[in-house]
C-alpha positions in Angstrom: -3.1 17.6 -3.3 0.7 18.0 -5.2 2.0 17.7 -1.4 -0.5 14.3 -0.9 0.8 12.3 -4.2 4.6 13.2 -3.7 4.0 12.0 -0.3 2.6 9.2 -1.3 5.3 8.8 -4.0 7.4 8.9 -1.8 6.1 6.0 0.3 5.7 3.6 -2.3 9.4 4.1 -3.8 10.9 3.6 -0.3 9.2 0.3 0.4 11.6 -2.1 -1.8 14.5 -0.7 0.5 12.0 -1.6 4.1 10.6 -4.9 2.7 12.6 -8.3 2.3 14.2 -9.2 -1.1 13.0 -12.5 -3.1 15.9 -14.0 -5.2 15.0 -13.4 -9.0 14.8 -17.1 -9.7 11.6 -17.0 -6.8 8.0 -18.3 -8.1 5.4 -16.7 -8.2 2.9 -16.7 -5.1 -0.3 -15.5 -3.6 0.2 -12.6 -1.1 -3.0 -11.0 1.0 -3.0 -7.4 2.8 -6.0 -6.2 4.7 -5.6 -2.7 5.4 -7.7 -1.3 8.3 -8.3 2.1 9.2 -9.6 3.2 12.5 -13.3 3.2 11.7 -15.0 2.3 8.4 -14.4 -0.9 6.4 -11.5 -3.0 5.6 -9.8 -3.3 2.3 -8.6 -6.8 1.3 -5.9 -7.0 -1.8 -4.5 -10.1 -3.4 -2.4 -10.6 -6.1 0.0 -13.2 -7.3 3.6 -11.9 -7.5 7.0 -13.1 -7.6 8.4 -11.0 -4.8 7.2 -9.8 -1.7 8.3 -5.9 -1.9 6.7 -5.8 -5.5 3.4 -7.1 -4.2 3.3 -4.7 -1.1 4.0 -1.6 -3.4 0.9 -2.9 -5.7 -1.4 -3.6 -2.6 -0.3 0.2 -1.2 -1.1 1.7 -4.2 -4.2 0.0 -3.9 -4.9 1.0 -1.1 -4.4 4.3 -1.2 -6.5 4.5 -4.4 -9.6 2.7 -2.5 -9.2 5.3 0.1 -9.1 8.2 -1.3 -11.8 7.2 -3.9 -11.0 9.8 -6.6 -11.5 13.2 -4.8 -9.6 15.8 -3.9 -8.3 15.1 -0.2 -6.6 17.4 2.7 -3.2 17.1 3.5 -3.8 15.7 7.1 -6.7 13.1 5.6 -3.7 12.0 2.7 -1.5 11.2 5.3 -4.0 9.4 7.2 -4.2 7.3 3.9 -0.6 6.8 3.6 -0.2 5.6 7.1 -3.3 3.1 7.0 -1.3 2.0 3.1 2.1 1.1 4.5 0.9 -0.7 7.7 -1.5 -4.0 6.2 -2.9 -5.3 9.1 -2.6 -9.0 10.4 -5.1 -10.9 12.2 
């Protein structure tokens, strides 16, 4: 469980480096993210934020919490959830 948490923390902390940085004077806009596992329900998350990377970090965290659902999970399941949450789907 500790390894899953550390992996999730690492993924969330690396995301700003991978996303596009918005200027500090950017106006807040609404970002919509859809996360879909191979089987099961789609998790949609919408947030108003001034920067895409900030919105994405919050969406990825909400996604992980949604699919983990407060239960203890195996390392493999945790990695699968992380993979889903760092790759939102576009329809």
